[in-house]
C-alpha positions in Angstrom: -9.2 -18.6 -4.6 -8.6 -14.8 -4.9 -11.1 -12.0 -5.7 -9.1 -11.0 -8.8 -9.6 -14.4 -10.5 -12.3 -15.8 -12.8 -12.6 -18.8 -10.4 -13.9 -16.5 -7.7 -16.3 -14.7 -10.1 -17.9 -18.1 -11.0 -17.9 -19.2 -7.4 -19.5 -15.9 -6.2 -22.2 -16.1 -8.9 -23.1 -19.6 -7.8 -23.3 -18.5 -4.2 -25.5 -15.6 -5.2 -27.8 -17.9 -7.1 -28.2 -20.3 -4.1 -28.7 -17.3 -1.8 -31.6 -16.0 -3.8 -33.4 -19.3 -4.4 -36.5 -19.8 -2.2 -34.8 -21.8 0.6 -35.3 -21.2 4.3 -33.0 -18.8 6.0 -31.3 -21.6 8.0 -30.6 -23.5 4.7 -29.2 -20.3 3.2 -26.9 -19.7 6.1 -25.8 -23.3 5.9 -25.1 -22.8 2.2 -23.0 -19.7 3.0 -21.1 -21.6 5.6 -20.3 -24.5 3.3 -19.3 -22.1 0.5 -17.0 -20.3 3.0 -15.2 -23.6 3.8 -14.9 -24.4 0.1 -13.4 -20.9 -0.4 -10.9 -21.5 2.4 -10.1 -25.0 1.4 -9.1 -23.8 -2.1 -5.8 -22.8 -0.6 -4.9 -25.7 1.6 -7.7 -28.1 2.7 -6.1 -29.5 5.9 -6.0 -26.0 7.4 -9.8 -26.1 7.6 -9.2 -28.3 10.6 -7.5 -25.5 12.4 -10.3 -23.2 11.5 -12.8 -25.7 12.9 -10.7 -26.1 16.1 -10.6 -22.4 16.7 -14.3 -22.0 16.1 -15.3 -24.9 18.4 -13.0 -23.9 21.3 -14.2 -20.3 21.5 -17.8 -21.4 21.1 -17.6 -23.6 24.1 -15.4 -21.3 26.2 -17.8 -18.4 25.7 -20.8 -20.5 26.8 -18.9 -21.6 29.9 -18.0 -18.1 30.7 -21.6 -17.0 30.5 -22.8 -19.8 32.7 -21.0 -18.7 35.8 -20.6 -15.6 37.9 -17.5 -16.9 39.7 -14.6 -14.7 38.6 -12.1 -17.5 39.0 -13.9 -19.8 36.6 -14.6 -17.1 34.1 -11.0 -16.2 34.0 -10.0 -19.8 33.6 -12.2 -20.3 30.6 -11.0 -17.0 29.1 -7.4 -18.1 29.6 -8.1 -21.4 27.9 -9.4 -19.5 24.9 -6.4 -17.1 24.9 -3.9 -20.0 25.1 -5.6 -22.0 22.4 -5.9 -19.1 20.0 -2.6 -17.4 20.7 -0.8 -20.8 21.0 -1.8 -21.7 17.5 -1.0 -18.3 16.1 2.3 -18.3 17.9 3.3 -21.8 16.6 2.4 -21.2 13.0 3.3 -17.6 12.6 6.1 -17.0 15.1 7.8 -20.3 15.7 10.5 -19.7 13.1 10.9 -16.1 14.1 11.4 -17.0 17.8 13.9 -19.7 16.8 15.8 -17.4 14.5 15.9 -14.7 17.3 17.2 -17.3 19.8 19.9 -18.4 17.4 21.0 -14.8 16.9 21.0 -14.2 20.7 23.0 -17.3 21.3 25.5 -16.3 18.6 25.9 -12.9 20.2 26.6 -14.6 23.5 29.3 -16.7 21.9 27.4 -20.0 21.4 27.5 -21.8 18.0 24.0 -23.1 17.7 22.6 -24.4 14.4 19.2 -26.1 14.8 17.3 -27.6 11.9 15.2 -25.0 10.0 11.5 -25.4 10.8 9.2 -26.2 7.9 6.0 -24.5 9.2 3.4 -23.4 6.6 1.4 -20.4 7.7 -2.4 -21.0 7.5 -3.8 -18.2 5.4 -5.9 -15.7 7.3 -5.1 -17.1 10.7 -4.3 -13.7 12.2 -7.6 -12.3 11.0 -10.0 -15.1 12.2 -8.1 -15.4 15.5 -8.8 -11.8 16.2 -12.5 -12.4 15.4 -12.8 -15.3 17.7 -10.8 -13.7 20.5 -13.0 -10.5 20.4 -16.1 -12.7 20.7 -14.8 -14.5 23.8 -13.5 -11.3 25.4 -16.8 -9.5 24.7 -18.7 -12.4 26.4 -16.3 -12.2 29.3 -16.8 -8.5 29.6 -20.6 -8.9 29.5 -20.7 -6.8 26.4 -22.7 -9.4 24.5 -24.3 -12.7 25.5 -23.0 -15.9 23.8 -24.7 -16.7 20.6 -27.6 -19.2 20.9 -26.9 -20.5 17.4 -23.6 -22.3 16.5 -24.4 -21.8 12.9 -24.5 -18.1 13.3 -21.3 -18.1 15.3 -19.6 -20.2 12.7 -20.7 -17.7 10.1 -19.1 -14.9 12.1 -15.8 -16.7 12.0 -15.9 -18.2 8.6 -18.0 -16.0 6.3 -15.8 -16.0 3.1 -15.7 -12.3 2.2 -13.8 -11.4 5.3 -12.2 -14.7 6.2 -8.6 -14.3 4.9 -7.9 -10.6 5.2 -10.7 -8.8 7.0 -12.3 -6.5 7.8 -12.1 -7.9 11.3 -15.7 -8.4 12.3 -17.2 -8.0 15.7 -19.9 -10.3 17.0 -21.8 -7.4 18.4 -22.4 -6.1 14.9 -22.5 -9.2 12.8 -24.5 -11.8 14.8 -27.7 -9.7 14.9 -27.6 -9.7 11.0 -27.8 -13.5 11.1 -31.0 -13.5 13.1 -33.3 -12.5 10.2 -33.2 -13.3 6.5 -30.8 -11.1 4.6 -31.2 -10.1 1.0 -29.9 -7.1 -0.9 -32.3 -4.6 -2.4 -31.7 -3.1 -5.8 -29.6 -0.2 -4.4 -27.5 -2.5 -2.2 -26.9 -5.0 -5.0 -25.9 -2.3 -7.4 -23.5 -0.6 -5.0 -22.1 -4.0 -3.9 -21.1 -4.8 -7.4 -19.8 -1.3 -7.9 -17.5 -1.7 -4.8 -16.3 -5.0 -6.3 -15.4 -3.3 -9.6 -13.6 -0.4 -7.8 -11.8 -2.9 -5.6 -10.6 -4.9 -8.6 -9.6 -1.8 -10.4 -7.5 -0.7 -7.5 -5.9 -4.2 -7.2 -5.5 -5.2 -10.8 -4.8 -1.9 -12.6 -3.2 0.4 -10.0 -1.5 -1.9 -7.4 -0.4 -4.7 -9.7 -0.2 -3.1 -13.1 1.2 0.3 -12.4 3.0 0.3 -9.0 4.1 -3.2 -8.1 6.6 -3.6 -10.9 8.6 -0.5 -9.8 8.4 -1.4 -6.1 9.6 -4.9 -6.9 12.4 -3.7 -9.2 13.8 -1.4 -6.5 13.4 -3.6 -3.4 14.6 -6.7 -5.2 17.9 -5.0 -6.1 18.6 -2.6 -3.3 22.4 -2.6 -3.9 21.9 -1.2 -7.4 19.3 1.4 -6.6 20.1 5.1 -6.6 18.5 8.0 -4.7 15.8 8.7 -7.2 15.0 5.0 -7.6 14.8 4.5 -3.8 12.3 7.3 -3.7 10.4 5.9 -6.7 10.3 2.4 -5.2 9.0 3.6 -1.9 6.4 5.9 -3.4 5.3 3.0 -5.6 4.9 0.7 -2.6 3.0 3.3 -0.6 0.4 3.3 -3.3 0.6 -0.4 -4.0 -0.1 -1.4 -0.4 -3.0 1.0 -0.1 -4.7 0.0 -3.4 -4.0 -3.7 -2.8 -5.5 -3.7 0.7 -8.2 -1.2 0.1 -9.1 -3.1 -3.1 -9.5 -6.3 -1.1 -11.6 -4.5 1.6 -13.9 -3.0 -1.0 -14.4 -6.4 -2.7 -15.1 -8.0 0.7 -17.6 -5.3 1.7 -19.2 -5.4 -1.8 -19.6 -9.2 -1.8 -21.1 -9.1 1.6 -23.5 -6.3 0.6 -24.7 -8.3 -2.5 -25.7 -11.1 0.0 -27.4 -8.6 2.3 -24.8 -8.2 5.0 -23.1 -5.0 6.2 -19.4 -4.9 6.9 -17.6 -1.9 8.5 -15.4 0.4 6.4 -11.7 -0.4 6.6 -10.2 2.6 5.0 -11.2 6.3 4.8 -8.8 8.1 2.5 -5.8 7.6 4.9 -3.3 9.6 2.8 -5.2 12.8 3.7 -4.6 12.2 7.4 -3.5 15.1 9.5 -1.4 13.5 12.2 -1.0 9.8 13.2 -4.1 9.5 15.4 -6.0 10.6 12.3 -4.0 8.1 10.2 -5.0 5.2 12.4 -8.6 6.3 12.3 -8.4 6.0 8.5 -6.0 3.1 7.9 -7.0 -0.6 8.5 -9.7 0.7 10.8 -10.9 -2.8 11.9 -7.4 -3.6 13.2 -6.7 -0.2 14.8 -10.0 -0.3 16.7 -9.4 -3.9 17.7 -6.0 -3.0 19.1 -7.5 0.0 20.9 -10.4 -1.9 22.5 -8.7 -5.2 23.4 -5.1 -4.3 23.9 -4.6 -0.5 24.6 -7.6 -0.2 26.9 -6.8 -3.5 28.7 -3.3 -2.2 29.4 -4.8 0.9 31.0 -5.2 3.2 28.1 -4.7 6.8 29.1 -6.1 6.4 32.6 -2.9 6.0 34.5 -0.8 9.0 33.8 1.2 10.3 30.9 4.2 8.0 31.2 2.0 4.9 31.4 -0.1 6.2 28.5 3.0 6.5 26.3 4.2 3.0 27.3 0.8 1.6 26.5 0.8 3.3 23.1 4.3 2.0 22.3 3.5 -1.5 23.4 0.3 -1.6 21.4 2.0 -0.4 18.2 4.9 -2.8 18.7 2.5 -5.7 19.1 0.5 -4.4 16.2 3.6 -4.4 14.1 4.5 -7.9 15.1 0.9 -9.0 14.3 1.7 -8.0 10.7 4.6 -10.4 10.4 7.2 -12.5 12.2 10.1 -10.1 11.5 12.0 -7.3 13.2 11.1 -5.2 10.2 7.5 -5.1 11.4 8.5 -4.5 15.0 10.4 -1.4 13.8 7.5 -0.4 11.6 5.2 -0.6 14.7 7.7 1.1 16.9 8.0 4.1 14.5 4.2 4.5 14.5 4.3 4.3 18.3 7.0 7.0 18.4 4.9 9.2 16.1 1.8 8.8 18.2 3.7 9.6 21.4 5.3 12.7 19.8 1.9 13.8 18.6 0.4 13.5 22.1 3.4 15.5 23.4 2.9 18.3 21.0 -0.8 18.4 21.6 -0.1 18.6 25.4 2.3 21.5 24.8 -0.2 23.5 22.6 -3.7 22.6 24.0 -5.4 25.6 22.4 -4.1 24.9 19.0 -5.0 21.2 19.3 -8.6 22.2 20.1 -9.0 25.0 17.6 -11.8 24.5 15.1 -10.7 23.4 11.7 -13.6 24.5 9.6 -13.3 27.1 6.9 -11.4 27.1 3.6 -8.2 28.8 4.9 -8.1 26.5 8.0 -8.3 23.5 5.7 -5.6 24.8 3.4 -3.4 25.4 6.4 -3.7 21.7 7.2 -2.2 20.6 3.9 1.4 20.9 5.0 0.6 18.8 8.1 -1.0 16.2 5.9 2.0 16.1 3.6 4.3 15.8 6.7 2.2 12.9 7.9 2.4 11.2 4.6 6.2 11.7 4.4 6.7 10.1 7.9 4.4 7.2 7.0 6.4 6.8 3.8 9.5 6.2 6.0 7.8 3.4 7.8 6.8 1.7 4.6 10.5 1.1 3.8 10.6 -1.4 6.7 7.3 -2.9 5.7 8.5 -3.6 2.2 12.2 -4.4 2.5 13.4 -8.0 2.6 15.5 -7.4 5.7 16.3 -4.7 8.3 19.6 -4.2 6.6 18.0 -3.6 3.2 15.6 -1.1 4.8 18.4 1.0 6.2 20.2 0.8 2.9 17.2 2.2 1.1 16.8 5.0 3.7 20.4 5.9 3.4 20.0 6.2 -0.3 16.8 8.2 0.0 18.7 10.9 2.0 22.0 11.0 0.1 23.0 11.5 -3.5 23.6 8.1 -5.0 23.5 7.5 -8.7 21.2 4.7 -9.9 21.8 1.6 -12.0 18.5 -0.1 -12.1 17.2 1.7 -15.2 13.6 2.4 -14.1 12.0 3.5 -17.3 10.8 7.1 -17.7 7.3 5.9 -18.4 7.2 3.7 -15.3 8.6 6.6 -13.2 6.0 9.0 -14.6 3.2 6.5 -13.8 4.4 6.2 -10.2 4.5 10.0 -9.8 1.2 10.6 -11.4 -0.6 7.9 -9.4 1.0 9.1 -6.2 0.1 12.8 -6.8 -3.4 11.8 -8.0 -4.0 9.7 -4.8 -2.9 12.4 -2.5 -5.1 15.0 -4.2 -8.1 12.6 -4.4 -7.8 11.7 -0.7 -7.6 15.3 0.3 -10.6 16.4 -1.8 -12.9 13.7 -0.5 -11.4 13.1 3.0 -14.7 14.0 4.8 -16.9 12.0 2.5 -17.4 8.3 1.6 -17.2 6.7 -1.8 -21.0 6.2 -1.9 -21.5 10.0 -1.2 -19.0 10.9 -3.9 -20.8 8.8 -6.5 -24.2 9.9 -5.3 -23.3 13.5 -6.3 -22.4 12.4 -9.8 -25.0 12.4 -12.6 -25.9 8.9 -13.6 -24.3 9.1 -17.0 -21.0 10.2 -15.5 -21.1 7.2 -13.1 -21.9 4.9 -16.1 -18.9 6.2 -18.1 -16.6 5.9 -15.0 -17.6 2.3 -14.4 -17.4 1.4 -18.1 -13.8 2.7 -18.1 -13.0 0.8 -14.9 -14.4 -2.5 -16.3 -12.5 -2.0 -19.6 -9.3 -1.3 -17.7 -9.7 -4.4 -15.5 -10.5 -6.6 -18.5 -7.5 -5.4 -20.6 -4.9 -5.2 -17.7 -2.0 -7.6 -18.2 -2.2 -8.6 -14.6 -0.5 -11.8 -13.2 -3.2 -12.6 -10.6 -1.1 -11.7 -7.7 -2.4 -12.7 -4.3 -3.3 -9.7 -2.0 -0.4 -8.5 0.1 -2.3 -9.0 3.4 -2.9 -12.7 2.7 0.5 -13.3 4.2 -0.5 -11.9 7.5 
């Protein structure tokens, strides 16, 4: 069941109806939990058992951690949680990758090893809900939060359908208090929640799937025939496709939760207006970047143990962040490039501390940042090649064609090429103009009739788009 389907719309309307009937708060939460399991089971019912297992293990381990002050016992229960969660994630997501890497290493060493190919199906959303449960157990271990007194509330944290399969990655500290008292949206929240769903569907159905995905697919599915211009067009198309696809999902998730009275954190803040890579990761997939910072980078020592150790921690964090996205060396390289960018940025800031701390207010100062924002986007664009390509070899072939003069043979139409360029330029300009605002603030400044016209156009575009109901890209992670 995906947000961009009529099935989900009917499902969500039924959930809303049940939520606003005069039931007790406990019954309403139970209804939401059952609805969330139905939502998840729509993909593959047996995988609900894995979701239950993860939920139960971390519930009991967190309670055991909180019961004792003996550091050895607390660590033991934490390790049980880590092994259970990361073991499942490793088996389902990285089993094939590890076997493939071992075969490659054996071949390099001169051994002819051909094991049977594993047939492991990846449970949808396992990376996301694993991070939710792990953060809960770690926070209890760190004494940041007490364990939840209600298993129903905790199960809601893990399973609540808007975030279940692709985030945002929730934190117990922020979500569990919302489960304590009855939640209902007021008129403003209900209206803005539906508005976010409309914007998210427009980004997914019209921009990502309708305008950009066809060109990205055409280029990356036929790398050998792509020329220089087509390699650039395909990569520009994918940079927009992945943003609108994932931001579209996040907006739908936040909007659906808001209609039910729950608040989710923002996941994107106009990332293609970033000035530097620290800024990019404060704007892109925010719930993941903050998770990696708080539970991995800080645990490794952060920036507290000298410059060399800081750089090593940054690189390791980004390499593991890349591997989290997918069991492939392409994602490791993608993460490594971002690690290199962050290290280089820190190095430059250390060399020019006054410039790094200079105020950036004022029209001319802001205009002076535009070249840096474009450089940031250009370097991020290079990393997207590895994210989208089918193999590391294809990624390097695309990069080679992007930076050499190669005639094309794919025949990307002039209309499709113009769409990609217009959408890319429009996205960059839009992100820059509103980089210090939020969507709600932007629409709040518009007259009501302008807002009405905009949403009428968006709904019309969604309804008439010849979309193929593609799943969201991040469902595979």
